[in-house]
PAZAPA-4460 file (N, C-alpha, C; in steps of 0.05 Angstrom, whole numbers, plus 32768, in hexadecimal, padded with zeros to 4 digits):
% residues 199
    n_x    n_y    n_z   ca_x   ca_y   ca_z    c_x    c_y    c_z   seq   type   mol
   8187   817D   7FB3   8189   8178   7FD1   8174   8168   7FD9     1      S     A
   8173   8151   7FBE   8161   813C   7FCA   8171   8135   7FE2     2      G     A
   8188   8128   7FE0   818C   811F   7FEB   819C   8125   8009     3      C     A
   8199   8134   801A   819A   8136   802D   818D   813E   8041     4      N     A
   8162   8148   803A   815D   8139   8045   8141   8128   803F     5      G     A
   813D   8125   8029   8127   8112   801F   8108   812A   8020     6      G     A
   8111   813D   8008   80F5   814B   800C   80ED   8151   7FEF     7      S     A
   80D3   815C   7FED   80C4   8157   7FDA   80B8   816F   7FCE     8      A     A
   80B8   8178   7FBA   80A9   8196   7FC0   8084   8183   7FC2     9      K     A
   8070   81A8   7FC3   805D   81A9   7FD3   8048   8192   7FAB    10      K     A
   8037   8180   7FBA   8029   817D   7FA4   803D   816A   7F91    11      N     A
   8054   815C   7F9F   8060   814A   7F83   8068   812E   7F99    12      S     A
   806E   811D   7F93   8081   8102   7F95   8094   80FD   7F84    13      I     A
   80AD   8108   7FA4   80C3   80F8   7F8D   80D9   80ED   7F9A    14      A     A
   80E6   80DE   7F96   80F8   80CA   7FAC   8111   80B5   7F9C    15      G     A
   8122   80A9   7F9F   8133   80A4   7FA1   812F   8080   7FA5    16      Q     A
   8131   8071   7F8E   812C   8059   7F92   814A   8048   7F89    17      F     A
   814B   803A   7FA7   8166   8034   7FA6   8181   8015   7F99    18      T     A
   8165   800C   7F8C   816F   7FF3   7F71   816D   7FF9   7F61    19      N     A
   8175   7FE4   7F4B   8176   7FE0   7F38   8152   7FD8   7F34    20      A     A
   8148   7FC6   7F3C   8125   7FCE   7F32   8115   7FEF   7F32    21      N     A
   812E   8005   7F40   8119   8018   7F43   8127   802A   7F2F    22      G     A
   8143   802F   7F1C   8151   8043   7F0C   8141   8031   7EF1    23      Q     A
   8137   8050   7EE6   812B   8055   7EC7   810E   8040   7EC5    24      G     A
   80FD   804C   7ED8   80F2   8039   7EE1   80CD   804E   7EDD    25      V     A
   80B4   804C   7ED3   809F   8056   7EC2   80A5   805B   7EE4    26      E     A
   808E   806C   7EE1   807A   8070   7F0E   8067   8087   7F0B    27      I     A
   804E   807E   7F04   8032   8084   7EF9   8021   808E   7F24    28      E     A
   8019   809F   7F24   8001   80A7   7F3A   7FEE   80A5   7F2C    29      L     A
   7FD2   8097   7F38   7FC4   808D   7F2F   7FAD   8097   7F4E    30      R     A
   7F8F   8095   7F3E   7F85   809D   7F53   7F64   8085   7F46    31      K     A
   7F54   8082   7F60   7F46   805F   7F59   7F28   8068   7F56    32      W     A
   7F1E   8072   7F41   7EFA   8078   7F47   7EEC   8057   7F3E    33      T     A
   7EE5   805E   7F60   7EC9   804C   7F56   7EBA   804B   7F48    34      P     A
   7EAE   8022   7F40   7E9B   802C   7F1A   7E7B   8038   7F2B    35      G     A
   7E70   803A   7F1D   7E55   803C   7F31   7E44   801D   7F28    36      R     A
   7E2D   8018   7F39   7E2E   7FFC   7F4B   7E2C   7FF0   7F2F    37      P     A
   7E36   7FD8   7F32   7E2C   7FCE   7F12   7E49   7FCC   7F07    38      G     A
   7E60   7FDA   7F0A   7E68   7FDF   7EFA   7E8C   7FE8   7EFC    39      Q     A
   7EA4   7FD8   7EF7   7EBF   7FD6   7F00   7EC6   7FF8   7F09    40      Q     A
   7ED2   7FF9   7F1A   7EDF   801A   7F1E   7EF8   8015   7F0A    41      G     A
   7F00   802A   7F0B   7F1F   803B   7EF6   7F30   803B   7F0A    42      T     A
   7F4A   8036   7EFF   7F5B   8054   7F01   7F62   805A   7EF9    43      F     A
   7F67   807D   7EFA   7F74   8092   7EE8   7F96   80A2   7EED    44      S     A
   7F9A   80A3   7ED9   7FC6   80AC   7EE1   7FBE   80C9   7EE6    45      A     A
   7FCA   80D5   7EFC   7FC1   80EA   7EFA   7FD6   80F9   7EE6    46      I     A
   7FF9   80EA   7EF9   8013   80F8   7EEC   8028   80E3   7EE9    47      A     A
   8044   80E2   7EE2   8055   80CD   7EDE   806A   80E1   7ED7    48      E     A
   807F   80C1   7EE1   8095   80D0   7ED6   80A7   80BB   7ED6    49      C     A
   80BC   80B8   7ECF   80D1   8096   7ED1   80EB   80A8   7EE4    50      T     A
   80F0   809D   7EF6   80FF   809C   7EF6   812C   8096   7EF1    51      S     A
   813D   80AD   7EF8   8154   80A4   7EE8   8163   8085   7EF2    52      D     A
   8172   8094   7EDB   8189   806E   7EEA   8195   807D   7F00    53      M     A
   8197   8091   7F13   81A7   8079   7F30   8181   807D   7F3B    54      T     A
   8169   8075   7F24   8150   806D   7F48   8145   808F   7F59    55      G     A
   814E   809D   7F3C   8148   80BB   7F54   812F   80C4   7F45    56      K     A
   8113   80D2   7F52   80F8   80DE   7F3B   80F3   80EE   7F47    57      F     A
   80DB   8100   7F37   80D5   8114   7F42   80B8   810E   7F39    58      E     A
   80A3   810F   7F44   807F   8111   7F28   806F   811F   7F39    59      L     A
   8074   813F   7F28   806B   8157   7F2F   8047   8148   7F25    60      E     A
   8036   8154   7F34   8020   8153   7F2B   800E   8171   7F33    61      I     A
   8003   8172   7F0C   7FF9   8196   7F15   7FDE   8198   7F14    62      D     A
   7FCF   8184   7F22   7FC0   818A   7F26   7FC0   818B   7F46    63      K     A
   7FA3   8199   7F53   7F9E   8198   7F70   7F92   8178   7F73    64      A     A
   7FA0   8172   7F8E   7F94   8156   7F8B   7F8F   8153   7FB6    65      L     A
   7F6B   8148   7FBB   7F59   814A   7FCE   7F6A   8138   7FD4    66      P     A
   7F6C   813D   7FF7   7F79   8125   8003   7F6A   8109   8003    67      L     A
   7F7F   80F8   7FFB   7F6B   80E4   7FF7   7F7F   80C6   7FF3    68      D     A
   7F77   80B1   7FEE   7F92   8095   7FDC   7F92   8092   7FC5    69      F     A
   7FAD   8097   7FC3   7FB4   8097   7FA4   7FD3   8075   7FA3    70      Y     A
   7FD1   8079   7F85   7FDD   805E   7F86   7FF2   8065   7F75    71      Q     A
   8010   8067   7F87   801F   8062   7F6D   802B   804B   7F63    72      L     A
   802F   8044   7F4C   8033   8028   7F39   8050   802D   7F2F    73      M     A
   8065   801B   7F3A   807D   8022   7F30   807F   8006   7F1A    74      I     A
   8092   8013   7EFF   809C   8003   7EF9   807F   7FEA   7EE7    75      G     A
   8065   7FF6   7EE5   8048   7FF0   7EEB   804B   7FDA   7EF0    76      R     A
   805A   7FC9   7F0C   8044   7FB3   7F0A   804B   7FBF   7F30    77      I     A
   805D   7FCF   7F45   805E   7FCD   7F58   8044   7FDF   7F71    78      I     A
   8045   7FE4   7F78   802A   7FF1   7F75   802D   7FFB   7F9D    79      P     A
   8020   8010   7FA1   8033   8029   7FBD   8018   803D   7FBB    80      M     A
   8004   8031   7FD8   7FF2   804C   7FEB   8013   805B   7FED    81      V     A
   7FF2   8078   7FDA   8004   8097   7FE4   7FE5   8099   7FF2    82      V     A
   7FF1   80B2   8009   7FD4   80B8   8016   7FDF   80D9   800F    83      I     A
   7FD3   80E5   8005   7FDC   810B   8005   7FC2   811A   7FF3    84      M     A
   7FCA   8132   7FFE   7FC7   8140   7FEC   7FDC   815C   7FE3    85      D     A
   7FC4   816D   7FD2   7FDC   8183   7FCE   7FEE   8193   7FD1    86      S     A
   7FEB   8192   7FF8   8003   819A   800A   801B   8191   8017    87      T     A
   8008   817C   8007   8025   816D   800D   803E   8167   7FF9    88      M     A
   8058   815C   7FF7   8064   8155   7FE6   8078   8142   7FF2    89      G     A
   8074   812D   7FE7   807D   8101   7FED   808C   8100   7FF2    90      V     A
   80A1   80FA   8004   80C3   80EF   7FE8   80BE   80D0   7FFC    91      H     A
   80C4   80BA   7FE6   80D6   809D   7FF2   80E6   809A   7FEA    92      I     A
   80FB   8088   7FFD   8112   8081   7FF2   8104   8067   7FFA    93      T     A
   8106   8055   7FE3   80FC   803A   7FE1   811C   8020   7FDC    94      A     A
   8110   8009   7FDC   8117   7FEC   7FCB   80FE   7FE8   7FB5    95      E     A
   8108   7FE8   7FA2   80F0   7FDB   7F8E   80F9   7FB7   7F93    96      V     A
   80D7   7FA9   7F9E   80DA   7F8B   7F9A   80DE   7F8F   7F75    97      P     A
   80DB   7F70   7F76   80D7   7F6A   7F56   80B3   7F6A   7F49    98      E     A
   80AC   7F5E   7F65   808B   7F58   7F5B   8089   7F67   7F75    99      A     A
   8069   7F64   7F7E   805D   7F65   7F91   805B   7F78   7F9D   100      G     A
   805C   7F83   7FB4   8051   7F9D   7FC3   806D   7FAA   7FC9   101      F     A
   806B   7FC6   7FC1   807F   7FD4   7FDA   808B   7FD0   7FF4   102      L     A
   8096   7FC0   8005   808E   7FC6   802A   80B0   7FDA   802E   103      V     A
   80C9   7FE3   802B   80DE   7FDE   8038   80D9   7FFC   801B   104      D     A
   80D1   800E   8033   80D5   8024   8025   80D0   8042   803B   105      A     A
   80D9   8055   8040   80E7   8067   804F   80D3   8086   803B   106      T     A
   80BA   808E   804D   80AF   80A5   8049   80A3   80BC   805A   107      I     A
   80B1   80CB   8048   80AB   80EA   805A   809C   80FA   8049   108      K     A
   8092   811E   805B   8083   8128   8054   8060   8122   804E   109      G     A
   8057   80FE   8055   803B   8100   805F   8040   80E6   806F   110      S     A
   802A   80ED   8088   802F   80DB   809B   801E   80C5   808F   111      K     A
   8001   80C6   8088   7FF2   80B7   8084   8009   8098   8072   112      P     A
   8011   80AB   8064   8021   808A   804A   8031   808A   8059   113      T     A
   803B   8095   8068   8058   8081   8083   8042   8070   8086   114      A     A
   802D   8077   8091   801E   806C   809A   800C   804E   809C   115      E     A
   8007   8050   8088   7FFF   803D   8079   800A   8029   805C   116      V     A
   802A   802B   805B   803E   8025   805E   8045   8008   806E   117      H     A
   804B   8015   808F   804F   800B   80A1   803A   7FF0   80AA   118      E     A
   8020   7FFE   80A1   800C   7FE3   80A4   801B   7FCA   8089   119      Y     A
   8015   7FDF   8077   8018   7FC2   805B   8038   7FB7   8058   120      Y     A
   804E   7FB9   8064   8056   7FAE   8068   8067   7F94   806D   121      A     A
   8050   7F97   808F   804B   7F7D   808F   8037   7F6E   8087   122      K     A
   801B   7F83   8092   8001   7F80   808B   8008   7F64   8068   123      A     A
   8017   7F66   8053   8023   7F65   8038   8027   7F4A   8034   124      M     A
   8033   7F47   8041   804C   7F27   8042   8032   7F14   8048   125      P     A
   8029   7F1C   8069   800A   7F0E   8076   7FFF   7F01   805B   126      I     A
   7FEB   7F15   804B   7FE5   7F10   8036   7FF1   7F04   8027   127      Q     A
   8002   7F0A   8025   8013   7EF5   800F   8019   7ED8   8015   128      T     A
   8023   7ED0   802A   8029   7EBE   8039   8007   7EAB   8043   129      H     A
   7FF4   7EBA   8046   7FD3   7EA3   804D   7FD2   7E9D   802D   130      L     A
   7FC9   7EB9   801B   7FC0   7EA6   7FF5   7FE2   7E87   7FF7   131      S     A
   7FF0   7E8E   7FFE   8005   7E6E   7FED   7FFF   7E66   8003   132      M     A
   7FF3   7E58   8013   7FE3   7E47   8029   7FCF   7E47   801F   133      L     A
   7FB8   7E59   8011   7FA1   7E4C   8009   7FA6   7E3B   7FF0   134      L     A
   7FB5   7E45   7FE0   7FC3   7E38   7FCE   7FC4   7E22   7FCD   135      G     A
   7FE3   7E12   7FE3   7FDD   7E02   7FE9   7FD4   7DEE   7FEE   136      M     A
   7FBA   7DF4   8002   7FA2   7DEB   8007   7F88   7DD8   7FF4   137      M     A
   7F8A   7DEC   7FD9   7F81   7DF1   7FC6   7F90   7DCB   7FB6   138      Q     A
   7FA9   7DC7   7FBD   7FB5   7DAE   7FB0   7FB7   7D9C   7FC4   139      K     A
   7FAC   7DA4   7FDD   7FBD   7D87   7FEC   7FAF   7D68   7FEB   140      A     A
   7FC6   7D5C   7FEB   7FC6   7D40   7FE3   7FA9   7D2F   7FF1   141      P     A
   7FAC   7D40   800E   7F9E   7D2D   8021   7F8D   7D35   803F   142      D     A
   7F85   7D35   8044   7F72   7D45   8054   7F7E   7D4E   8076   143      Q     A
   7F95   7D3F   8073   7FA9   7D45   808B   7FB1   7D4F   8086   144      E     A
   7FC7   7D5A   8065   7FCB   7D77   8063   7FC2   7D8B   8064   145      S     A
   7FA5   7D81   8056   7F9B   7D9A   805A   7F93   7DA1   806B   146      R     A
   7F90   7D9C   808A   7F81   7DA6   809D   7F95   7DAA   80A3   147      Q     A
   7FB5   7DA3   80B3   7FCE   7DBF   80A9   7FD1   7DD1   809C   148      S     A
   7FCD   7DD5   8090   7FCC   7DEC   807E   7FB4   7DF8   8088   149      L     A
   7F9E   7DF7   8090   7F8C   7DFE   808F   7F8D   7E0E   80A6   150      S     A
   7F92   7E00   80C0   7F9D   7E00   80E5   7FB1   7E20   80D6   151      D     A
   7FC3   7E1D   80C4   7FDE   7E34   80C0   7FC5   7E56   80B8   152      R     A
   7FBF   7E48   809D   7FBB   7E61   808F   7FA0   7E75   80A6   153      S     A
   7F92   7E64   80BF   7F7B   7E67   80CE   7F8A   7E7E   80E2   154      A     A
   7FAB   7E71   80E9   7FC3   7E85   80FB   7FC4   7E9A   80EA   155      K     A
   7FD5   7E91   80CD   7FD0   7EB4   80BF   7FBD   7EC6   80C2   156      K     A
   7FAE   7EB1   80C0   7F8A   7ED7   80C3   7F8C   7EDD   80DA   157      K     A
   7F97   7ED2   80EE   7F93   7EE3   810A   7FA4   7EEC   8115   158      Q     A
   7FC0   7EE7   8105   7FD2   7F03   80FD   7FCC   7F1B   80F6   159      E     A
   7FC4   7F13   80D3   7FBC   7F2B   80C5   7FAB   7F3E   80DC   160      A     A
   7F8D   7F2B   80E5   7F7D   7F43   80ED   7F8D   7F55   810F   161      K     A
   7F9D   7F41   8116   7FA6   7F40   8130   7FAF   7F5B   8129   162      D     A
   7FC6   7F5F   811B   7FDA   7F79   810C   7FC3   7F86   80FF   163      W     A
   7FAE   7F86   80F3   7F9E   7F9C   80F1   7F8A   7F9F   8100   164      C     A
   7F8C   7F96   8116   7F77   7FA8   8132   7F92   7FBE   813B   165      L     A
   7FAA   7FB3   8140   7FBE   7FB2   8154   7FCC   7FDA   8148   166      E     A
   7FC1   7FD3   8126   7FC9   7FF2   811C   7FB9   8008   8120   167      F     A
   7F9D   7FFA   8118   7F8B   8011   8118   7F8C   8019   813D   168      L     A
   7F8A   8005   814A   7F90   800E   8165   7FA9   8027   8169   169      E     A
   7FB8   801D   8165   7FD5   8035   815A   7FD0   8055   8157   170      Q     A
   7FBE   804A   813E   7FBB   8060   812F   7F9A   806E   811F   171      H     A
   7F90   8070   813E   7F71   807F   813F   7F7D   809E   8136   172      E     A
   7F64   80A2   812A   7F61   80BA   810E   7F70   80BF   8100   173      G     A
   7F7F   80A5   80EF   7F91   80B4   80E1   7F85   809C   80BD   174      S     A
   7F89   80B4   80AD   7F73   809F   809E   7F82   8088   808B   175      L     A
   7F9D   8079   8097   7FB0   806D   808F   7F9E   8056   80A1   176      A     A
   7F8B   8053   80AF   7F70   803E   80BA   7F66   803A   80A0   177      Q     A
   7F5F   8049   808C   7F4C   8039   8084   7F5E   801C   8069   178      L     A
   7F7A   8020   8070   7F8B   800E   805A   7F7C   7FF0   806A   179      G     A
   7F84   7FE7   8086   7F7B   7FD4   8092   7F5F   7FCC   808A   180      P     A
   7F4A   7FDC   8093   7F2F   7FD5   808E   7F28   7FBA   8071   181      L     A
   7F45   7FC5   8061   7F3D   7FB1   8047   7F3A   7F91   8048   182      E     A
   7F50   7F93   8062   7F57   7F75   806D   7F3E   7F6D   807B   183      H     A
   7F28   7F7A   8087   7F16   7F6E   809E   7F01   7F69   808D   184      L     A
   7EEB   7F57   80A1   7ED1   7F58   808E   7EC5   7F6A   809C   185      D     A
   7EAF   7F82   8099   7EAD   7F90   80A4   7E8F   7F85   80B1   186      P     A
   7E80   7F6D   80AE   7E65   7F5A   80BB   7E7A   7F50   80D2   187      K     A
   7E8D   7F53   80CF   7E98   7F37   80F1   7EA2   7F58   810B   188      A     A
   7EA8   7F74   80EF   7EBB   7F80   80FC   7EB4   7F9A   80F3   189      N     A
   7E8A   7FA5   810A   7E83   7FB0   80FC   7E8B   7FCF   810D   190      T     A
   7E96   7FC1   8126   7EA2   7FD3   8133   7EAE   7FE8   8139   191      E     A
   7ECB   7FD2   812A   7EDB   7FDB   8128   7EDF   7FF3   8116   192      V     A
   7ECF   7FE5   8100   7EC5   8007   80E8   7EC1   8017   80E9   193      F     A
   7EA7   800B   8107   7E98   802D   8107   7EAB   8036   811F   194      E     A
   7EBF   802E   8129   7ED0   8047   813F   7EDE   804C   812A   195      K     A
   7EEB   8050   810B   7EFE   804C   8101   7EFE   806A   80F7   196      V     A
   7EDD   8063   80E1   7EC7   807A   80D6   7EC2   808A   80E6   197      L     A
   7EC7   8086   8103   7EBB   80A0   8117   7EDA   80AF   8118   198      E     A
   7EEB   8098   8121   7F0C   80B9   8128   7F11   80BE   810F   199      S     A
***
């Protein structure tokens, strides 16, 4: 019955990948555990499944999940952020890209996941563009082209920051606000961080 409403049972993530990249691929739900000071954090697998040859999948989770950020890894290379707990059944309809970040998805059953996805869908392409400009800057043959690339990346940085702040303003009180914070410098934006923590 997944076709008509696109819903998922509680404590599960189900969905439909709409293109060939999402057919017969491994899907893993992971949790990030920060390391102790001086140590690397690690991802641990919580549940996994494989989508069928029509791109349909259902990932059943057999332990209670606290409300938190999780990572859904598609075909080992495409990450997606999911914010959920055991009371939610998350349903995802998405096109799976060749590489990079899943930016084209419809998410039901978890409002914060849908919200954080809306943030990343616009933020990740900006970040990708930015790292491309910075890479070009290192290879720039002369001062003039370096300067022009530097101006362009300053514009991109500003665009990233504007979207960040706009998103935070529109989603006060939502857990999804923690997503954009990774793209903001805490020292330069202390007030923003404090406001988010309060909300």
